[in-house]
C-alpha positions in Angstrom: -5.0 17.1 -14.6 -1.9 17.5 -16.7 -0.1 14.8 -14.7 -2.9 12.4 -15.6 -2.7 13.3 -19.3 1.1 12.7 -19.2 0.8 9.3 -17.6 -2.0 8.3 -20.0 0.1 9.4 -23.0 3.1 7.4 -21.7 1.0 4.3 -21.1 -0.5 4.6 -24.5 2.8 5.2 -26.2 4.4 2.3 -24.4 1.7 -0.1 -25.4 1.9 1.0 -29.0 5.7 0.5 -29.0 5.4 -2.9 -27.4 2.7 -4.0 -29.8 4.8 -3.1 -32.8 7.7 -5.1 -31.4 5.3 -8.0 -30.8 3.9 -7.8 -34.3 7.4 -7.9 -35.8 8.2 -11.0 -33.7 5.2 -13.1 -34.8 5.3 -12.5 -38.6 5.8 -16.2 -39.1 2.3 -17.1 -37.7 -0.9 -17.3 -39.8 -2.7 -14.0 -40.2 -5.8 -15.2 -38.2 -3.6 -16.0 -35.3 -1.8 -12.7 -35.4 -5.1 -10.9 -35.4 -6.3 -12.9 -32.4 -3.0 -12.1 -30.6 -3.5 -8.4 -31.4 -7.1 -8.3 -30.2 -6.0 -10.1 -27.0 -3.1 -7.6 -26.6 -5.4 -4.6 -26.7 -8.0 -6.1 -24.4 -5.4 -6.7 -21.8 -4.1 -3.2 -22.3 -7.4 -1.6 -21.5 -8.5 -4.0 -18.9 -7.3 -1.8 -16.0 -9.5 1.1 -17.2 -12.5 -1.2 -17.5 -12.0 -2.4 -13.9 -11.9 1.2 -12.6 -14.8 2.4 -14.8 -17.0 -0.6 -13.6 -15.8 -0.8 -10.0 -19.3 0.1 -8.7 -21.2 -1.9 -11.2 -23.1 -5.0 -9.9 -21.1 -7.4 -12.1 -20.1 -10.9 -10.8 -17.1 -10.6 -8.5 -15.2 -13.2 -10.6 -15.4 -10.9 -13.7 -14.4 -7.8 -11.8 -11.5 -9.5 -10.1 -10.3 -10.9 -13.4 -10.3 -7.5 -15.0 -8.5 -6.0 -12.0 -5.7 -8.6 -11.9 -5.2 -8.7 -15.7 -5.1 -4.9 -16.0 -2.8 -4.1 -13.0 -0.5 -7.0 -13.8 -0.1 -5.7 -17.3 0.9 -2.3 -15.9 4.0 -3.8 -14.3 4.6 -6.2 -17.2 4.6 -3.3 -19.6 7.1 -1.3 -17.5 9.6 -4.1 -17.3 9.2 -5.3 -20.9 10.0 -1.8 -22.0 13.1 -1.7 -19.8 14.2 -5.2 -20.9 13.7 -4.4 -24.6 15.8 -1.2 -24.1 18.6 -3.4 -22.6 18.3 -5.9 -25.5 18.4 -3.1 -28.1 21.6 -1.6 -26.4 23.2 -4.9 -26.1 22.7 -5.6 -29.8 24.7 -2.4 -30.6 27.8 -4.2 -29.2 26.7 -7.8 -30.1 25.1 -7.6 -33.7 24.7 -11.4 -33.7 22.1 -11.2 -30.9 18.7 -12.0 -32.3 15.3 -12.8 -30.7 15.6 -9.9 -28.3 11.9 -9.7 -27.9 11.7 -13.3 -26.6 14.7 -12.9 -24.3 13.0 -9.7 -22.9 9.8 -11.6 -22.4 11.6 -14.4 -20.5 13.5 -12.1 -18.3 10.3 -10.1 -17.5 8.3 -13.2 -16.7 11.0 -14.5 -14.3 11.2 -11.1 -12.6 7.3 -10.9 -12.1 7.3 -14.4 -10.6 9.9 -13.3 -8.1 8.0 -10.1 -7.4 4.8 -12.0 -6.7 6.5 -14.4 -4.3 8.2 -11.5 -2.5 4.9 -9.6 -2.2 3.3 -12.6 -0.5 5.8 -12.9 2.2 5.6 -9.7 4.2 8.5 -8.7 6.5 8.0 -8.3 10.3 9.8 -5.1 11.3 10.5 -4.7 15.0 11.1 -1.3 16.7 11.6 -0.6 20.4 10.9 2.9 21.6 11.6 4.0 25.2 9.8 6.8 26.9 10.0 8.4 30.4 6.1 8.9 30.0 5.7 5.3 30.8 6.7 3.7 34.2 10.0 2.0 34.2 8.7 -1.5 34.2 5.8 -0.8 31.9 5.5 -1.9 28.2 2.9 -1.6 25.4 2.9 -3.3 22.1 1.5 -1.6 18.9 0.9 -3.6 15.8 1.0 -1.2 12.8 -0.5 -2.2 9.4 -1.1 0.0 6.5 -2.3 -0.1 2.9 -4.1 -3.4 3.0 -6.4 -2.4 0.1 -9.2 -4.9 0.5 -11.2 -5.5 -2.7 -10.6 -7.3 -5.9 -6.9 -7.4 -5.4 -6.5 -8.2 -1.6 -9.2 -10.8 -0.8 -10.7 -12.1 2.4 -8.4 -15.2 2.1 -5.4 -12.8 2.1 -6.8 -10.8 5.1 -7.2 -14.1 7.0 -3.5 -14.7 6.5 -2.7 -11.2 7.7 -4.8 -11.6 10.9 -2.9 -14.8 11.7 0.3 -12.8 11.4 -1.0 -10.0 13.7 -2.2 -12.6 16.3 1.2 -14.2 16.4 2.7 -10.9 17.6 0.3 -10.6 20.6 -0.2 -6.8 20.4 -2.1 -4.6 22.8 -3.6 -2.5 20.0 -3.7 -2.7 16.2 -3.5 0.5 14.3 -4.2 0.6 10.6 -2.7 3.7 9.0 -5.2 4.1 6.1 -6.2 2.5 2.9 -7.9 -0.5 4.4 -10.3 -0.4 1.5 -9.1 -0.3 -2.1 -11.3 1.3 -4.9 -14.8 0.3 -3.8 -16.5 -1.0 -0.6 -18.8 -3.3 -2.8 -16.5 -6.4 -3.0 -15.4 -5.9 0.7 -19.0 -5.9 1.9 -20.1 -8.6 -0.5 -17.7 -11.0 1.1 -17.9 -9.3 4.5 -14.1 -9.3 4.6 -13.7 -7.2 7.7 -15.4 -10.0 9.8 -11.9 -11.5 9.8 -10.9 -8.8 12.2 -13.2 -10.3 14.8 -10.4 -12.9 15.3 -7.8 -10.3 16.2 -6.6 -10.7 19.7 -5.7 -7.1 20.8 -7.0 -6.0 24.3 -7.4 -2.4 23.2 -9.0 -3.0 19.8 -8.4 -2.0 16.2 -8.2 1.6 15.0 -8.3 2.8 11.4 -7.3 6.3 10.4 -8.7 6.8 6.9 -6.5 7.1 3.8 -7.1 8.5 0.4 -8.6 5.2 -0.8 -11.3 5.3 1.8 -12.4 8.6 0.1 -12.0 7.0 -3.4 -14.3 4.2 -2.2 -16.9 6.7 -0.9 -16.1 7.6 2.8 -19.9 7.5 3.7 -20.2 3.9 2.4 -17.0 2.9 4.2 -18.3 4.3 7.5 -21.5 2.5 7.1 -19.9 -0.8 6.5 -17.2 -0.5 9.1 -19.8 0.3 11.7 -20.8 -3.4 11.5 -17.3 -4.6 12.0 -14.7 -4.7 14.9 -12.7 -1.9 13.1 -13.1 1.5 14.7 -12.8 4.3 12.1 -11.3 7.4 13.7 -11.1 10.8 12.0 -9.6 13.9 13.5 -10.1 12.2 17.0 -8.1 11.9 20.2 -8.5 8.4 21.8 -7.1 7.3 25.2 -5.5 3.9 24.7 -4.4 3.8 28.4 -4.1 6.4 31.1 -0.6 7.3 29.8 -1.0 6.7 26.0 -3.0 8.8 23.7 -3.8 8.1 20.0 -4.2 11.2 17.8 -5.9 9.9 14.6 -5.9 12.5 11.6 -8.4 12.5 8.8 -6.7 12.0 5.4 -5.7 15.1 3.6 -8.3 14.3 0.9 -10.6 16.1 3.4 -9.4 19.7 2.8 -11.3 20.8 5.9 -9.6 18.3 8.3 -8.3 19.7 11.7 -4.9 20.9 11.9 -2.3 18.7 13.7 -1.7 21.6 16.1 -5.3 21.6 17.2 -5.4 17.9 17.7 -2.2 17.8 19.7 -3.4 20.6 21.9 -6.6 18.7 22.5 -4.5 15.7 23.6 -2.4 17.6 26.0 1.3 17.0 26.7 1.4 14.7 29.7 0.7 11.4 28.0 2.7 9.6 25.4 1.3 10.7 22.0 1.0 8.5 18.9 -0.1 10.4 15.7 -1.4 8.3 12.9 -1.6 10.2 9.6 -2.0 8.2 6.3 0.1 10.4 4.1 3.6 11.3 5.5 3.7 14.9 4.7 3.6 16.4 8.2 6.3 14.4 10.1 8.3 17.5 10.6 5.2 19.3 12.1 4.8 16.3 14.5 8.4 16.7 15.5 8.0 20.5 16.0 5.1 19.8 18.2 6.9 17.3 20.4 4.8 14.3 19.3 6.4 11.1 20.6 5.5 8.7 17.8 4.3 9.3 14.2 2.9 6.6 12.1 2.1 6.7 8.3 1.8 4.6 5.2 0.5 5.6 1.7 3.8 5.5 -0.2 4.2 1.8 -0.7 7.8 3.0 -1.5 6.6 2.8 -5.1 6.0 -1.0 -4.8 8.5 -1.7 -7.7 11.8 -0.4 -8.8 12.5 2.2 -10.2 9.3 3.9 -8.9 10.9 3.6 -5.4 13.3 6.4 -6.5 10.4 8.7 -7.2 8.8 8.2 -3.7 12.2 8.5 -2.1 12.6 11.9 -3.7 9.1 13.1 -3.0 8.9 12.4 0.7 11.3 13.5 3.6 10.8 9.9 4.9 9.3 7.6 2.3 9.6 4.4 4.3 11.0 2.7 7.4 12.0 3.9 10.9 13.7 7.2 11.8 14.3 9.1 14.9 13.8 12.9 14.3 14.7 15.4 16.9 11.7 14.7 19.2 9.6 12.1 17.3 10.1 8.5 16.4 8.6 8.2 12.9 7.6 5.1 11.1 6.4 5.0 7.5 5.1 1.5 6.5 5.5 0.3 2.9 2.2 -1.4 3.3 1.1 -4.9 4.5 -0.5 -5.4 1.1 -0.5 -3.1 -1.9 -2.5 -1.4 -4.6 -3.0 -3.0 -8.0 -0.3 -5.2 -9.4 0.6 -8.1 -7.0 4.4 -7.6 -7.1 7.1 -6.2 -4.9 10.4 -5.6 -6.7 13.0 -3.7 -4.9 10.6 -3.1 -2.0 8.9 -5.3 0.7 5.4 -5.6 2.3 5.7 -5.0 6.0 4.0 -5.3 9.4 5.5 -3.2 12.2 5.7 -4.5 15.8 6.4 -1.5 18.0 7.3 -2.1 21.7 6.9 1.0 23.8 8.6 0.7 27.2 9.8 2.8 30.1 13.4 4.1 29.8 14.8 1.9 32.6 13.1 -1.2 31.0 14.9 -0.5 27.8 18.2 -0.2 29.5 18.5 3.6 29.1 
């Protein structure tokens, strides 16, 4: 609760400061125009809260999408405008002749956001090869890992179509979605029947989704009802045999305080097959390692999406992103194929993981 109050206070204070700097920079304009700009400023500043408050309302999708994009874009714009203004003010201490700092900050921020949007729209393909003596020497299995797609008013069916094309080019045996397929409400997803795009996925063993916190934000019961009509199989606290020698252990999200323990699920899977744990939030990688899990897959962090928030996620999680070999476990934490909210990646990348699992001899070990 107090964390939310602090964030709201910082957001409000930042907007007030930016508005004062804007007002000082437009004193040459007629009063009616300055008032119009002020009204537009504060509408944009509260648009994000309007989009969340009305997310389940039966409003035209175009209105909801506009509120969402305006509000979340402003969130990142505000962050970088405040940083840029701080740099301008500091520079002016040493270069007193520097004027028009507000407009320089605006230009720099605009250029940075254009770059961030372009970077977000070009996800990286990350390739990992993992060898295991639990597979025959000449055997191989390809897992496509996607996380944090966040379908809704931000990530649309058109975006998902592009992601499906990416997935198909990699010719995986199975597609695993490590949570947060849905964003804040299932309504826009069902309205456009977005998940029908998954019917084009070419993966012999299908598509599995372990729920994330946003599946709960979106109403997990409604998500289940919708996904039951799609090719996506929602798995919660379940053990699934992908092949005779590969087992998927799909955890429910920690939003469910009564979810099964990882120890219980691993025991149910047994220890003779290669085990793949998928758990949306990467808090229990060390537990997977202590239990001898072969592969652990997570998402959730987005690695903060934009700098310097990446510093925060790097400090919170033992593994906030990327691939790492622990003592027993190969762990991968995806930054997300898409993202939540503002359509920018600055200092981070969207990613799709292609994981090739093969017998030890086949890998050259």
